TORTIRO-394475 format. One line per 10 residues: number of its first residue (from 1); their letters; for each residue y, z, x of C-alpha. Coordinates in steps of 0.001 Angstrom, whole numbers, plus 500000, padded with zeros to 6 digits. Layout:
NUM	a	Y,Z,X; ...
This chain:
1	mleavpnvse	442624,593715,446112; 444260,590995,443567; 446172,587919,444332; 449258,586429,442192; 450712,582678,442539; 454248,583066,440648; 456199,579964,440250; 459228,580472,439887; 462055,577882,438333; 463808,577016,441828
11	grspeaiaai	463518,575170,444653; 466671,573857,446483; 468652,576880,447430; 467085,578062,450819; 469130,581149,450167; 467829,582220,446522; 464002,581134,447561; 464397,583404,450673; 466046,586281,448207; 463030,585731,445812
21	gaafsadall	460210,585887,448487; 462170,588845,449441; 462157,590724,446229; 458293,589526,445922; 457083,590949,449050; 457868,594639,448268; 455179,595876,448301; 452862,593194,448370; 451802,590394,451431; 453262,587267,451027
31	ldvhsdpdhn	450880,584808,451982; 452458,581342,451599; 455640,579671,449746; 455712,576416,448912; 458976,575021,447942; 459540,571665,446391; 463344,570095,445904; 461921,567522,443290; 459949,569295,441773; 462794,572145,441787
41	rsvytlaaar	459898,574661,442101; 458908,577716,444379; 454812,578809,444532; 454566,582504,445725; 451148,583517,446978; 451037,587151,447036; 448186,589353,447912; 448194,593504,447364; 446305,596293,445510; 447081,596969,441823
51	eglldslvag	449839,598726,441694; 451752,597055,444477; 451339,593888,443165; 452551,594249,439896; 455670,596361,441112; 456305,593593,443597; 455932,590871,440508; 458264,592928,438697; 460963,592888,441516; 460439,588920,442119
61	iaaavelgdl	460612,588184,438458; 463739,589955,438095; 465141,588325,441448; 464019,584711,440248; 466370,585564,436570; 469256,587149,438667; 469633,583939,440780; 468147,581380,438235; 470041,578863,435602; 467870,577251,433357
71	rehvgvhprv	470956,575884,431463; 471726,574075,434958; 467763,573528,436501; 467083,569891,437247; 463559,569473,438178; 460460,566852,437438; 458228,569809,436688; 458011,571059,433352; 458774,574721,432789; 460077,577666,430262
81	gaadvvplvp	460846,579936,432493; 463596,580687,435854; 459791,582829,436262; 458051,580164,434629; 454349,581024,435148; 452375,584035,436666; 448840,584050,437153; 446742,586940,438493; 443875,585889,440572; 440719,587477,441761
91	lapeqiedaa	439878,587289,445236; 436139,587655,444072; 434942,585799,441215; 433263,589225,439529; 436725,590753,439683; 438182,588751,437070; 438236,591940,434234; 440323,593538,436704; 442525,590804,437053; 443000,590505,433562
101	daaralaari	443396,594136,433265; 446443,593777,435538; 447991,590356,433941; 448215,592781,430388; 449767,595435,432299; 452200,593313,433884; 453375,591512,431035; 453759,594942,429368; 456235,596155,431880; 458009,592430,432531
111	aselglpvfl	458883,593076,428500; 459675,596505,428604; 461458,596912,432155; 463098,593069,432375; 463711,592127,428404; 461997,589227,428888; 459977,587701,426371; 456057,586890,427470; 453191,584663,426270; 449886,584993,427650
121	ygelgsgrrp	448165,582232,428023; 444219,580705,429352; 441394,583440,427825; 444243,585882,427333; 446369,583788,425168; 443455,582484,423186; 442595,579368,425377; 446279,578114,425339; 447330,576829,428901; 451019,576469,430592
131	affrrgglde	451202,572737,429099; 451041,574404,424958; 454474,576106,425826; 455951,573841,427823; 455361,571085,424885; 458947,569396,424426; 460590,571647,427237; 462351,574991,426672; 464872,573915,423529; 461533,573098,421775
141	lrrrvasgel	460221,576848,422369; 463042,578240,421833; 462961,576504,417912; 459348,577651,417723; 460188,580847,418486; 462799,581188,416168; 460980,579307,412945; 458406,581380,413264; 455358,579524,414449; 455099,581205,417717
151	vpshgpgrid	455470,585050,418292; 455429,586278,421757; 453122,588517,423200; 455629,590782,424196; 458999,591653,424290; 461858,590390,422229; 461441,587578,419504; 464547,585701,421122; 464455,582918,424169; 467647,583466,426124
161	prsgavlvga	468237,579871,427457; 469281,581061,430939; 466190,583025,431534; 463754,581604,429238; 460211,583193,428600; 457595,584190,431186; 453776,582910,431163; 451391,585333,431964; 447607,584919,432448; 444234,585831,434667
171	rhalvaynle	442322,582934,436123; 439847,581606,438824; 441385,580299,441587; 442270,576736,441473; 443670,574359,443776; 447476,572421,443122; 447236,569120,445204; 449720,566155,444719; 449030,562377,446138; 452179,560074,446155
181	latddvevar	451785,557139,445746; 453018,553580,447686; 455117,552556,444476; 458220,552944,442667; 455907,552225,439119; 455813,555970,437475; 453685,553970,434718; 450921,553378,437711; 451219,557186,438206; 450787,558117,434760
191	aiaqavress	447539,555785,434028; 446048,557261,437423; 446874,560902,435841; 444975,559965,432761; 442104,558327,434343; 441412,561830,436323; 442108,564383,433985; 439588,566275,432141; 441545,566226,428649; 441600,562095,428184
201	ggmpgvqalg	438248,561613,429728; 438611,561875,433372; 436652,564623,435805; 435873,568035,434614; 438497,570887,435446; 441286,568647,436304; 444424,568508,434664; 446892,566130,436187; 450692,564562,435415; 452678,561258,436498
211	lrlpssgrvq	455633,561796,438095; 458457,560299,439505; 459927,561483,442859; 463953,560891,443089; 464127,562128,446823; 461924,558979,447699; 461734,556705,444659; 458367,557028,445031; 456051,558471,442441; 453398,561500,442438
221	vsmnvvdver	449934,562295,440628; 450883,566088,440793; 447564,567875,439736; 445471,571420,439142; 441710,571260,440117; 440936,574455,438160; 437113,574157,438675; 436686,573211,441914; 433141,573780,441770; 432517,571256,438879
231	aplhevverv	435377,568917,440694; 434989,569379,444168; 438803,568687,445877; 437327,565854,448289; 435921,564098,445271; 438660,564285,443143; 441172,562916,446123; 438642,559995,446440; 438685,559420,442770; 442669,559148,442704
241	raearardve	442166,556836,446050; 439690,554708,443850; 441858,554206,440882; 445021,553508,443012; 443231,550940,444613; 441879,549579,441180; 445927,548910,440255; 446786,547340,444361; 448454,551070,445163; 447535,552936,448300
251	vaaaelvglv	448097,556310,448493; 450875,557092,450573; 450791,561170,451354; 449617,564100,450191; 450707,567572,449646; 448692,570908,449218; 450584,573919,446831; 449871,577245,448451; 446360,577765,449635; 442722,576684,449313
261	pervwkaaae	440247,578803,449090; 437490,578754,451740; 434845,577051,449832; 437075,574111,448732; 437708,573823,452451; 433871,573905,453295; 432496,571645,451053; 434650,568829,452551; 433829,569552,455497; 430450,569534,455069
271	agaelpgvde	431096,566098,452942; 432461,565070,456308; 435579,564496,453978; 439099,564443,454697; 441523,566009,452813; 444828,565311,454322; 447433,568002,454271; 444382,570668,454651; 443218,572489,457583; 442024,575932,458817
281	srvleqvlgs	445921,577534,458394; 446042,576773,454878; 442528,578831,453868; 443167,581546,452094; 440730,584117,453364; 441880,582789,456803; 445956,583910,456357; 445059,586804,454276; 442393,588075,457012; 445171,587433,460092
291	rlaewpkrss	447768,588909,458299; 446060,592177,457253; 447370,594245,459940; 450646,593917,458217; 449511,595286,455418; 451764,598138,453867; 450120,601776,454015; 450212,601682,450141; 447484,599099,448991; 445046,601236,450755
């Protein structure tokens, strides 16, 4: 079994979100759906044996492309595709090569069956992160491809402005976690994000952005904790709180995107630390275990 966490550029239409989820769950177990109207993005968590997972991912990506139109898309989260990023994740760390092989096969299928340009990222793409492709948005990515600066790993050498490109990779489990601040000053959120992210000298394994949330008028520090061993989530949360207090701002709310590995939950419990918005019902292994009875025969 492998996990996949496709991120789709649709977070506002309940009908579209449900239809895409139904496609993703055709041959895979759908463990979680997280949709955010400000980001205008939905994150689906799937698990299945390799072939069923790949079939479901192709079907879900096809649905996202059919139902989405990036020319009309508005949201605070950077994106370059209707199906923006599709990581394959091992349920056990030693299975990372299985996830990488599945990601390569998925990329080839997306190109051949759906006719979409695919870029490999992470270890499969010379270490380039999704931010490398999202820099400047979809229009800039289209320009970089048209000029020959970038060549898709698979698929056509032209990017349709409606469907965009798909970023495919293989990675270990990460935690996507957002902290909302009790202020409307986006520069405060950006300063805190800069203080905590690894690329600007902050915590190892932390990626962070400061964003404004139109629906609440507040701002958010949106984070991916990509190395949960070097940067335990509860320590990241405390660092953000400390940086916020230093700027006379409080953390007002927390949001977990998707699920957390059990070791993240246990590490916080052992440290006596609170993770707002996270309880046992949000633990990957707990959810997967409770749903296995629904597992289709194809996965065996």
